[in-house]
Phi, psi and omega in degrees: 000323180297323178299320179297321180296319180294319179295320178298318178298318178297315178299322179294319178297318178296323180295332177290329180282319183219080188296337183276354184258140178267092183295329180292337183267352185255144174254356178209091184301324183287312180295327181278357176082014181281323181237143170237185185297324178293321178295321178299316180296318178297319179295317178301315179300316179295315180298318177302313182292312184295321186257359179065040180239175175225096180289126183286152181304325181294341180265356179269075181231152183308324182302332181275356185233025182286323182201180182300322181293318181290326177290319178298321178296320177297317178298320178300321179302329180264014174086009178267113182273112179288000000 
C-alpha cells in the first residue's frame, strides 16, 4: 500500500508538469510525447526538492523516465522507498 501512495504522489508531480496527459495510462512517457528533456530536468528538480535527494547527472537519462515504474526504481536507487 505504501508503494501505491508513492506512485500516486509521483503521478501528481507529473500532472503538475503536464496536466493534460494521463501518466497512469502510459508505459512510455517520452514516446507518447508527455515528457521532453526540459520536463525531465524539471521533474528531477522537483524530485530532488520533495525527497531531499540529489539525482546525479549520469542518472538523468530517458530510460529512467519512461514510466511510473522506471521513475520509482530511480527513486529507490536514491533511498526513496516508494
